[in-house]
C-alpha positions as CSV (number, residue, x, y, z in Angstrom):
1,X,-0.1,-0.1,-0.1
2,X,2.8,2.4,0.9
3,X,4.6,1.8,-2.6
4,X,1.0,2.5,-4.3
5,X,0.8,5.7,-2.4
6,X,4.3,6.8,-3.2
7,X,4.0,6.1,-7.0
8,X,0.7,8.2,-6.9
9,X,2.5,11.0,-5.2
10,X,5.6,10.8,-7.7
11,X,3.2,10.8,-10.6
12,X,1.3,13.9,-9.3
13,X,4.5,15.7,-8.8
14,X,5.6,15.3,-12.1
15,X,2.2,16.1,-13.7
16,X,2.2,19.3,-11.6
17,X,5.6,20.4,-12.6
18,X,5.0,19.9,-16.3
19,X,1.6,21.6,-16.0
20,X,3.4,24.7,-14.5
21,X,6.2,24.7,-17.0
22,X,3.5,24.6,-19.9
23,X,2.0,27.6,-18.4
24,X,4.8,29.8,-17.4
25,X,5.4,33.1,-18.9
26,X,8.8,35.0,-19.5
27,X,8.7,38.5,-17.8
28,X,11.0,41.3,-18.7
29,X,11.7,44.5,-17.2
30,X,12.4,46.5,-20.5
31,X,10.6,45.6,-23.7
32,X,12.9,44.5,-26.5
33,X,13.3,46.5,-29.5
34,X,13.9,45.6,-33.1
35,X,14.9,47.2,-36.3
36,X,12.1,46.9,-38.9
37,X,13.2,45.6,-42.2
38,X,11.5,46.2,-45.5
39,X,8.1,44.5,-46.2
40,X,8.3,42.1,-49.3
41,X,5.5,42.6,-52.0
42,X,2.1,41.2,-51.2
43,X,1.8,37.8,-52.9
44,X,-1.8,38.3,-53.6
45,X,-4.8,40.4,-52.6
46,X,-5.9,37.6,-50.3
47,X,-2.9,37.8,-48.2
48,X,-2.7,39.8,-44.9
49,X,0.5,41.1,-43.3
50,X,1.2,39.2,-40.0
51,X,3.5,41.4,-38.0
52,X,6.7,40.2,-36.4
53,X,6.4,38.0,-33.1
54,X,8.4,37.4,-30.0
55,X,8.7,33.7,-28.9
56,X,9.9,32.7,-25.5
57,X,12.7,30.0,-25.7
58,X,14.6,29.0,-22.5
59,X,13.6,32.0,-20.5
60,X,14.5,34.4,-23.3
61,X,12.7,36.0,-26.2
62,X,13.6,35.7,-29.7
63,X,12.1,37.8,-32.6
64,X,10.3,36.1,-35.6
65,X,10.1,38.2,-38.6
66,X,6.7,39.5,-40.1
67,X,5.3,37.7,-43.1
68,X,2.3,37.7,-45.5
69,X,-0.3,34.9,-44.7
70,X,-3.7,33.9,-46.1
71,X,-6.5,34.1,-43.3
72,X,-7.5,30.7,-42.2
73,X,-11.0,31.4,-43.0
74,X,-12.4,34.3,-45.3
75,X,-14.0,36.4,-42.5
76,X,-11.0,36.3,-40.0
77,X,-9.1,39.4,-39.2
78,X,-5.4,39.4,-37.8
79,X,-5.0,41.2,-34.3
80,X,-1.2,42.0,-33.9
81,X,0.7,40.8,-30.7
82,X,1.6,43.4,-28.1
83,X,3.7,43.9,-25.0
84,X,1.4,43.9,-21.9
85,X,2.7,45.5,-18.7
86,X,2.1,43.7,-15.4
87,X,3.4,44.2,-11.9
88,X,6.0,41.4,-12.7
89,X,7.3,43.2,-15.8
90,X,6.3,43.1,-19.5
91,X,5.1,39.8,-21.1
92,X,4.3,39.2,-24.8
93,X,0.8,38.7,-25.9
94,X,0.9,36.9,-29.2
95,X,-1.2,38.1,-32.3
96,X,-4.1,35.8,-33.5
97,X,-6.7,35.4,-35.9
98,X,-10.3,36.6,-34.8
């Protein structure tokens, strides 16, 4: 019985730690800045400009250049990502299709 309870505790601890890691956010005190390059020509009238995004990797942010993309559905609009200020610092809120 003790081994069974110990196994359950270990499994729950691992599950909780993975869950916490999946929902963790990276906070920064100063928002990163980038140099905006030139925007390539629009491939077709259907394409929408998707602005550059910041991705958190290993506790740091890296920048992914903007690109042209077709909306997943005809009526969808793209809302750009932005930096949100919290009491812990700034956190990146990714852009999304609405």
